[in-house]
C-alpha positions as CSV (number, residue, x, y, z in Angstrom):
1,M,222.4,108.6,73.7
2,P,219.8,107.8,71.0
3,P,219.9,104.2,69.6
4,S,221.5,103.6,66.3
5,R,219.3,103.1,63.1
6,R,220.4,99.4,63.0
7,L,219.4,98.8,66.6
8,L,216.1,100.6,66.2
9,T,215.4,98.6,63.0
10,L,215.8,95.4,65.1
11,V,214.0,96.5,68.3
12,A,210.8,98.0,66.7
13,P,209.5,94.8,65.1
14,V,210.7,92.5,67.9
15,A,209.0,94.7,70.4
16,G,205.8,94.6,68.2
17,V,205.9,90.8,68.3
18,L,206.3,90.8,72.0
19,L,203.6,93.4,72.5
20,G,201.0,91.5,70.5
21,F,201.8,88.1,72.0
22,L,202.1,89.2,75.6
23,D,198.9,91.2,75.2
24,F,196.9,88.1,74.3
25,V,198.6,86.1,77.2
26,W,197.6,88.9,79.6
27,I,194.0,88.9,78.5
28,R,193.7,85.1,78.7
29,W,195.3,84.5,82.1
30,V,195.3,87.7,84.2
31,P,192.1,88.0,86.3
32,Y,189.6,90.9,86.0
33,P,189.7,93.9,86.3
34,L,193.4,93.9,85.5
35,A,192.8,91.8,82.4
36,E,191.1,94.8,80.8
37,L,194.6,96.3,80.4
38,G,195.1,93.7,77.7
39,N,192.2,95.1,75.8
40,S,193.4,98.7,76.4
41,T,194.1,100.9,73.4
42,A,195.8,103.2,75.9
43,V,198.4,100.5,76.8
44,W,199.3,100.1,73.1
45,A,199.5,103.9,72.7
46,V,201.8,104.2,75.7
47,A,204.0,101.4,74.3
48,A,204.5,103.5,71.2
49,F,205.2,106.5,73.4
50,A,207.8,104.5,75.4
51,L,209.6,103.5,72.2
52,G,209.7,107.2,71.2
53,W,211.0,108.1,74.6
54,W,213.8,105.6,74.2
55,V,214.6,107.1,70.8
56,R,214.8,110.5,72.5
57,S,215.5,112.6,69.4
58,G,214.2,112.6,65.9
59,A,210.4,112.7,65.9
60,V,210.1,111.2,62.4
61,R,212.4,108.3,63.2
62,A,210.5,107.7,66.4
63,A,207.1,107.9,64.7
64,V,208.2,105.3,62.0
65,A,209.6,102.9,64.7
66,A,206.4,103.2,66.8
67,T,204.2,102.6,63.7
68,V,206.2,99.4,63.0
69,L,205.8,98.4,66.6
70,L,202.0,98.7,66.6
71,V,201.4,97.4,63.1
72,V,203.5,94.3,63.8
73,A,201.7,93.8,67.2
74,V,198.3,93.2,65.5
75,P,199.2,90.0,63.6
76,S,201.3,88.9,66.5
77,Y,198.2,89.1,68.7
78,Y,196.2,86.9,66.3
79,L,199.1,84.5,65.9
80,A,199.2,84.1,69.7
81,A,195.4,83.5,69.6
82,T,196.0,80.7,67.0
83,L,198.8,79.1,68.9
84,L,197.3,79.3,72.4
85,Q,193.6,79.1,71.7
86,G,193.2,77.5,68.4
87,D,191.7,80.5,66.6
88,D,191.7,80.7,62.8
89,L,194.8,82.6,61.6
90,A,192.9,83.9,58.6
91,V,191.5,86.6,60.9
92,V,194.8,88.4,60.4
93,A,193.6,89.5,57.0
94,A,190.1,90.3,58.2
95,P,188.8,93.9,57.7
96,S,188.8,94.4,61.5
97,S,192.5,93.5,61.7
98,L,193.4,95.8,58.8
99,L,191.5,98.6,60.6
100,W,193.4,98.0,63.8
101,M,196.7,98.2,61.8
102,A,195.5,101.5,60.3
103,F,194.8,102.8,63.8
104,G,198.3,101.6,64.7
105,V,199.8,103.8,62.0
106,L,197.9,106.8,63.4
107,A,198.8,106.1,67.0
108,G,202.4,105.3,66.1
109,V,202.9,108.6,64.5
110,V,201.3,110.6,67.3
111,F,202.6,108.8,70.3
112,G,206.0,107.9,68.9
113,A,206.6,111.5,68.2
114,A,205.2,112.4,71.6
115,G,207.9,110.3,73.2
116,T,210.6,112.5,71.7
117,W,208.7,115.6,72.6
118,A,208.7,114.5,76.3
119,C,212.5,114.6,76.1
120,A,212.6,118.1,74.6
121,D,212.2,121.5,76.2
122,G,209.3,124.0,76.4
123,R,205.8,123.4,75.2
124,R,206.7,120.2,73.3
125,R,207.7,118.6,76.6
126,V,204.4,119.6,78.2
127,V,202.4,118.1,75.3
128,G,204.6,115.1,75.2
129,V,204.1,114.3,78.9
130,A,200.4,115.0,78.6
131,L,199.6,112.7,75.7
132,P,200.1,109.3,77.4
133,A,198.2,110.5,80.4
134,A,195.4,111.8,78.2
135,V,194.9,108.5,76.5
136,F,194.3,106.8,79.8
137,V,191.9,109.5,80.9
138,E,190.0,109.1,77.6
139,E,189.8,105.4,78.2
140,A,188.6,106.0,81.8
141,L,185.8,108.1,80.4
142,R,184.7,105.2,78.3
143,F,184.7,102.9,81.3
144,V,182.5,105.4,83.2
145,G,179.9,104.9,80.5
146,R,180.2,101.1,80.8
147,A,180.2,101.2,84.6
148,R,176.9,103.1,84.5
149,S,175.4,100.4,82.3
150,G,176.4,97.8,84.9
151,Y,179.6,96.6,83.2
152,P,181.4,94.2,85.7
153,G,184.4,95.8,87.3
154,G,183.8,99.0,85.3
155,W,184.5,101.4,88.2
156,W,187.7,99.5,89.0
157,N,188.9,100.0,85.5
158,V,188.1,103.7,85.8
159,A,190.3,103.9,88.9
160,I,193.1,101.8,87.3
161,D,193.2,104.0,84.2
162,L,193.2,107.3,86.2
163,A,195.9,106.0,88.5
164,L,198.1,105.0,85.5
165,A,197.5,108.5,84.0
166,A,198.7,110.2,87.2
167,L,201.6,107.8,87.5
168,L,202.8,108.6,83.9
169,V,202.7,112.3,84.6
170,V,204.8,111.9,87.7
171,L,207.3,109.5,86.1
172,V,207.7,111.3,82.7
173,G,207.4,114.9,83.9
174,R,210.8,116.0,85.1
175,T,209.7,119.0,87.3
176,A,206.7,119.9,89.3
177,R,205.9,122.7,86.9
178,T,205.9,120.3,83.9
179,R,203.8,117.8,85.8
180,L,201.1,120.4,86.7
181,L,201.0,121.9,83.2
182,S,200.9,118.4,81.6
183,A,198.1,117.3,83.9
184,A,196.1,120.4,82.9
185,V,196.7,119.8,79.2
186,A,195.9,116.1,79.5
187,L,192.2,116.9,80.2
188,P,191.3,118.7,77.0
189,L,193.5,116.3,75.0
190,A,191.4,113.4,76.6
191,A,188.2,115.2,75.5
192,V,189.5,115.5,72.0
193,G,190.5,111.9,72.0
194,A,187.1,110.9,73.2
195,L,185.5,112.7,70.3
196,V,187.9,111.1,67.8
197,F,187.3,107.6,69.2
198,A,183.6,108.1,69.1
199,A,183.8,109.3,65.5
200,V,185.8,106.3,64.2
201,S,184.3,103.5,66.3
């Protein structure tokens, strides 16, 4: 049963606060290479997807909720940095922070809606299952470039991201056919994501 509007209005911002705060905690105290998951754009995208998956129906409603989740998570991250590390809270209003919030709007719309697609039937389900896997494959491709340049733990990060991509396909895809099709679709989606990321970064 889909959550009520009132419940979703409460959960989305609270989840955003938790995502941002726990993300900073993860980066600060978890050892490498796992600490890189705290810097992972894929993890935040999948958080938006998970919220859409929980909503289950209503792509627009899921997209709005996921957008709130990601936009709130950005200042929450910097608030955690202020409380736990003594950073200047003014960075919340810095251009880089506002840019990350803008990315949060884009990712929230795409991956929040994808969460509901993964609960639907037909082609939408295949694309919905493929998208969260694709974002980890795209990130793995970026780590390949870093690993070739001698980035510490780079190949471990490639392996972790690819393992998470495969795990998502297995967990979210309900049938073997959906999993196989979604895995195939995830590869070109990852290539498109890599081009988009390169264009905006």
